[in-house]
C-alpha positions as CSV (number, residue, x, y, z in Angstrom):
1,X,93.0,110.4,69.1
2,X,96.3,112.0,68.9
3,X,95.3,114.7,71.6
4,X,94.1,112.0,74.1
5,X,97.2,109.9,73.2
6,X,99.5,112.9,74.0
7,X,97.4,113.7,77.3
8,X,97.9,110.0,78.4
9,X,101.6,110.2,77.7
10,X,101.7,113.4,79.6
11,X,100.3,111.9,82.7
12,X,102.5,108.9,82.5
13,X,105.4,111.2,82.4
14,X,104.3,113.5,85.2
15,X,103.7,110.1,87.3
16,X,107.0,108.7,86.6
17,X,108.7,112.1,87.5
18,X,107.0,111.9,90.9
19,X,108.0,108.3,91.2
20,X,111.8,109.1,90.4
21,X,111.8,112.2,92.9
22,X,110.2,110.0,95.6
23,X,112.7,106.9,95.0
24,X,115.7,109.2,94.9
25,X,114.5,111.0,98.0
26,X,113.8,107.3,99.9
27,X,117.2,106.1,98.6
28,X,119.1,109.2,100.0
29,X,117.2,109.3,103.2
30,X,117.8,105.8,104.0
31,X,121.5,106.2,103.3
32,X,121.6,109.2,105.8
33,X,119.6,107.2,108.4
34,X,121.7,104.3,108.0
35,X,124.9,106.4,108.6
36,X,123.1,108.0,111.7
37,X,122.2,104.8,113.1
38,X,125.7,103.8,113.0
39,X,126.8,107.0,114.8
40,X,124.0,106.3,117.2
41,X,125.4,102.8,117.8
42,X,128.8,104.2,118.4
43,X,127.4,106.9,120.8
44,X,125.8,104.2,122.7
45,X,128.9,102.1,123.1
46,X,130.9,105.1,124.3
47,X,128.0,105.6,126.9
48,X,128.5,101.8,127.9
49,X,132.0,102.4,128.2
50,X,131.6,105.3,130.2
51,X,129.2,103.4,132.5
52,X,131.6,100.6,132.8
53,X,134.5,102.8,133.9
54,X,132.4,104.7,136.2
55,X,131.7,101.5,137.9
56,X,135.2,101.2,138.8
57,X,135.9,104.9,139.3
58,X,138.4,104.3,142.1
59,X,140.9,103.4,139.4
60,X,140.9,106.8,138.1
61,X,141.7,110.3,138.6
62,X,139.2,113.0,139.4
63,X,139.9,114.5,135.7
64,X,139.0,111.0,134.2
65,X,135.9,110.6,136.3
66,X,134.8,114.1,135.2
67,X,135.3,113.1,131.6
68,X,133.4,110.1,131.8
69,X,130.4,111.7,133.7
70,X,130.4,114.3,130.9
71,X,130.4,111.5,128.2
72,X,127.4,109.7,130.3
73,X,125.5,112.9,130.6
74,X,125.7,113.9,126.8
75,X,123.2,111.5,125.7
76,X,119.8,113.3,125.7
77,X,118.2,111.7,122.7
78,X,118.8,107.8,122.4
79,X,116.3,105.9,124.6
80,X,118.2,103.1,126.5
81,X,117.9,100.6,129.2
82,X,120.7,98.9,131.3
83,X,119.8,95.5,133.0
84,X,121.7,92.8,134.9
85,X,122.0,89.1,134.0
86,X,118.6,88.5,135.5
87,X,116.8,91.1,133.2
88,X,116.1,93.6,136.0
89,X,116.3,97.1,135.0
90,X,119.0,99.1,136.7
91,X,119.4,102.2,134.7
92,X,117.1,103.9,132.0
93,X,117.5,107.1,130.0
94,X,115.4,109.2,127.6
95,X,112.2,107.2,128.2
96,X,109.1,109.2,129.0
97,X,106.5,107.7,131.2
98,X,103.7,108.4,134.0
99,X,105.0,107.5,137.3
100,X,102.0,105.2,137.9
101,X,102.8,103.3,134.9
102,X,106.6,103.1,135.1
103,X,107.2,99.4,135.3
104,X,104.7,98.7,132.6
105,X,106.4,101.2,130.2
106,X,110.0,100.3,130.9
107,X,109.1,96.6,130.4
108,X,107.5,97.4,127.0
109,X,110.2,99.6,126.0
110,X,112.8,96.8,126.8
111,X,110.7,94.4,124.4
112,X,111.1,96.9,121.6
113,X,114.7,97.4,122.1
114,X,115.4,93.8,122.3
115,X,113.7,93.4,118.8
116,X,115.5,96.4,117.3
117,X,119.1,96.0,118.2
118,X,121.4,93.5,119.8
119,X,122.5,94.3,123.5
120,X,125.9,95.8,124.3
121,X,127.4,93.7,127.0
122,X,129.2,96.0,129.9
123,X,131.5,93.8,131.9
124,X,131.6,95.3,135.6
125,X,133.9,92.5,136.8
126,X,135.1,89.0,135.7
127,X,132.0,87.8,137.7
128,X,129.5,90.4,136.7
129,X,128.2,92.0,133.7
130,X,125.2,94.2,132.5
131,X,123.4,94.6,129.2
132,X,122.6,98.0,127.4
133,X,119.8,97.9,125.3
134,X,118.8,101.1,123.1
135,X,116.7,102.0,120.0
136,X,116.7,104.8,117.5
137,X,116.4,108.2,118.8
138,X,113.0,110.3,118.1
139,X,114.9,112.3,115.7
140,X,115.8,109.2,113.4
141,X,112.7,107.6,113.4
142,X,111.1,111.0,112.1
143,X,113.7,111.1,109.8
144,X,113.0,107.5,108.3
145,X,109.4,108.9,107.6
146,X,110.5,112.0,106.0
147,X,110.7,110.4,102.5
148,X,107.2,108.9,102.9
149,X,105.6,112.4,103.6
150,X,107.8,114.1,101.0
151,X,106.3,111.6,98.5
152,X,102.8,112.2,99.4
153,X,103.4,116.0,99.3
154,X,104.9,115.3,95.7
155,X,101.8,113.4,94.5
156,X,99.5,116.0,96.1
157,X,101.3,118.8,94.6
158,X,101.3,117.1,91.1
159,X,97.6,116.3,91.7
160,X,96.5,119.8,92.2
161,X,98.8,121.0,89.6
162,X,97.5,118.8,87.2
163,X,93.7,119.5,88.1
164,X,94.4,123.2,87.7
165,X,95.9,122.8,84.4
166,X,93.2,120.6,83.1
167,X,90.5,123.0,84.3
168,X,92.4,125.8,82.7
169,X,92.9,124.0,79.4
170,X,89.1,122.8,79.5
171,X,88.0,126.4,79.9
172,X,89.9,127.4,76.9
173,X,88.6,124.7,74.9
174,X,85.1,125.4,75.9
175,X,85.7,129.2,74.8
176,X,86.8,127.9,71.3
177,X,83.9,125.5,71.0
178,X,81.4,128.3,71.9
179,X,82.9,130.7,69.6
180,X,82.9,128.1,66.8
181,X,79.2,127.3,67.3
182,X,78.2,130.9,67.4
183,X,80.1,131.8,64.3
184,X,78.5,128.6,62.6
185,X,75.0,129.7,63.5
186,X,75.7,133.0,61.7
187,X,77.3,131.9,58.7
188,X,74.5,129.5,58.2
189,X,71.9,132.2,58.2
190,X,72.5,133.7,54.6
191,X,72.3,130.3,52.8
192,X,69.2,129.3,54.6
193,X,67.6,132.6,53.8
194,X,68.6,132.0,50.1
195,X,67.3,128.5,50.0
196,X,63.8,129.5,51.4
197,X,63.9,131.8,48.6
198,X,64.6,129.2,46.1
199,X,61.6,126.9,47.6
200,X,59.1,129.5,47.2
201,X,60.3,130.0,43.4
202,X,59.9,126.3,42.9
203,X,56.4,126.2,44.6
204,X,55.4,129.1,42.3
205,X,56.6,127.2,39.3
206,X,54.5,124.3,40.3
207,X,57.3,121.9,40.4
208,X,56.9,118.2,41.9
209,X,55.2,119.1,45.5
210,X,57.0,116.0,47.0
211,X,60.3,117.4,46.3
212,X,59.6,120.8,47.3
213,X,58.1,119.4,50.6
214,X,61.3,117.5,51.3
215,X,63.5,120.3,50.4
216,X,61.4,122.5,52.8
217,X,61.9,120.0,55.6
218,X,65.7,120.2,55.1
219,X,65.5,123.6,55.2
220,X,63.7,123.5,58.4
221,X,66.2,121.3,59.7
222,X,69.2,123.5,58.8
223,X,67.1,126.1,60.9
224,X,66.8,124.0,63.9
225,X,70.5,123.3,63.5
226,X,71.1,127.0,63.4
227,X,69.3,127.4,66.6
228,X,71.1,124.5,68.3
229,X,74.4,126.1,67.5
230,X,73.2,129.6,68.5
231,X,72.3,128.3,71.9
232,X,75.8,126.9,72.9
233,X,77.4,128.6,75.7
234,X,74.0,130.5,76.7
235,X,71.8,129.5,79.4
236,X,69.0,127.2,78.0
237,X,65.5,128.1,78.3
238,X,63.2,125.0,79.4
239,X,59.7,125.0,78.2
240,X,57.1,122.3,79.2
241,X,56.9,119.9,76.0
242,X,55.6,116.5,75.5
243,X,59.0,114.0,75.7
244,X,57.2,111.2,73.6
245,X,56.3,113.8,70.7
246,X,59.8,115.1,70.5
247,X,61.2,111.6,70.4
248,X,58.8,110.5,67.7
249,X,59.6,113.7,65.7
250,X,63.3,113.1,65.8
251,X,63.0,109.4,64.9
252,X,60.5,109.9,62.0
253,X,63.1,112.5,60.3
254,X,66.0,110.2,60.8
255,X,64.2,107.1,59.5
256,X,64.1,108.4,56.0
257,X,67.9,109.1,56.0
258,X,69.3,105.8,57.2
259,X,69.8,102.7,55.7
260,X,66.6,100.7,55.1
261,X,68.6,97.6,56.4
262,X,68.2,99.4,60.0
263,X,65.0,99.3,61.5
264,X,64.5,102.0,64.4
265,X,61.7,101.0,66.9
266,X,59.9,103.0,69.3
267,X,59.1,100.8,72.1
268,X,56.4,102.8,73.6
269,X,52.9,103.9,72.7
270,X,52.5,106.8,70.2
271,X,49.5,108.2,72.2
272,X,51.5,108.6,75.6
273,X,52.0,112.1,76.8
274,X,54.4,113.5,79.5
275,X,55.0,117.0,79.8
276,X,58.5,117.9,81.1
277,X,60.6,121.2,81.0
278,X,63.3,120.9,78.3
279,X,64.6,122.7,75.2
280,X,63.2,120.5,72.4
281,X,65.9,121.6,69.8
282,X,68.7,120.5,72.3
283,X,67.1,117.6,73.5
284,X,66.1,116.1,69.9
285,X,69.9,116.7,69.1
286,X,70.9,114.3,72.0
287,X,68.5,111.7,70.4
288,X,69.7,112.1,66.9
289,X,73.4,111.9,68.0
290,X,72.8,108.7,69.9
291,X,70.8,107.1,67.1
292,X,73.6,108.4,64.4
293,X,76.2,106.5,66.7
294,X,74.0,103.5,66.8
295,X,74.0,103.6,62.9
296,X,77.7,103.8,62.8
297,X,78.2,101.0,65.3
298,X,75.8,98.7,63.2
299,X,77.9,99.5,60.1
300,X,76.9,97.5,56.9
301,X,75.1,94.8,58.9
302,X,71.2,94.3,59.0
303,X,70.3,95.8,62.6
304,X,67.8,97.4,64.9
305,X,67.7,100.4,67.1
306,X,65.2,100.4,69.9
307,X,64.4,103.2,72.0
308,X,62.7,102.4,75.5
309,X,61.1,105.0,77.8
310,X,60.7,104.4,81.5
311,X,58.8,106.9,83.8
312,X,59.6,107.1,87.5
313,X,58.5,109.3,90.3
314,X,61.0,112.0,89.6
315,X,62.9,110.9,86.7
316,X,62.4,109.7,83.1
317,X,65.1,107.2,81.7
318,X,65.5,106.9,77.9
319,X,67.4,104.0,76.6
320,X,68.8,104.0,73.1
321,X,70.0,100.3,72.3
322,X,71.4,98.8,69.3
323,X,72.9,95.5,68.0
324,X,76.0,97.0,66.8
325,X,79.9,96.2,67.9
326,X,79.5,98.5,71.0
327,X,82.3,100.8,72.7
328,X,85.6,99.3,73.8
329,X,85.8,99.5,77.8
330,X,89.0,101.3,77.4
331,X,87.0,104.2,75.8
332,X,84.4,104.4,78.4
333,X,86.0,107.5,80.1
334,X,86.8,109.6,77.1
335,X,83.8,109.0,74.8
336,X,82.2,112.2,76.1
337,X,85.0,114.2,76.0
338,X,84.9,117.0,73.1
339,X,87.1,116.2,70.3
340,X,87.2,112.5,71.1
341,X,86.3,110.4,68.0
342,X,86.9,107.0,66.4
343,X,86.2,107.9,62.9
344,X,88.4,109.2,60.3
345,X,85.9,112.2,59.6
346,X,84.4,113.7,62.4
347,X,84.7,116.6,65.1
348,X,84.1,114.3,68.0
349,X,81.3,116.5,69.1
350,X,78.3,114.4,69.2
351,X,78.4,112.7,72.5
352,X,79.8,115.8,74.4
353,X,77.0,118.2,72.9
């Protein structure tokens, strides 16, 4: 449980780091764009003043007129439109359009400019004035989008890094589990051989045959467990086998080893036959783990475990159902991960295996 709690905390920390970076970037970019917006406003006001003075250029020297024209020509990025009092377009700058759609695009741009910024009034004379409309330059608009793009890139980078880290850690864990399982299978070999010899000795001494038979079943069980552990991490050999017979064999073994208050019901005909490719030792392990989990979920209450088999054209559906306490919804995503367990004692390998 602690492992998965730490993993969840690590994910939250990673997410919060990305959010903090993104928010800081957004705040800085907003501050920067506000500054640039003010500068663009000043630039447009200077352009407006230059336009006003050009309209009355007879009042200035040639040097003054050259300076004013230079100021007017310096604006190469801010889209702007100058209209008269009747809203007719007199001047436009830095607006790209197809000549065939000139009027349509200029009117559309004028509507956008009116919504974005208040106009700058240019007083040509006491009786006449013009209005200068503008909107942010292409560079400033792109700059406002930068933190959003940056945030997306950050999240993508963190996502890829997390997936790569998880895959690497999962591969390492799998290697550890495979190594442990093969070592377990190897270690079990010696005591099993010894127990088989003791059973032969008990049989020769004509001890109670019931006890000897039960001991022999348990040794066969240990041999099967050894076989299962030895197959972990190896390619599984699938052999056609009767799935109903394998199910009944697994259930009959467990029935004698669980509480008599729990009834295990096979909800299918014992005589059914359906041969499918499977590894009987590994498949029975799955069924036994599910039944044991059901027994643990029922706890001390009288209960029942039902096994249903549904045959389809290309599938066989096996349902193991119990009337126990069930699994909390918050655990749905983690119950099949190696090492996860809600029990005080347990390796958390049952469902993952």
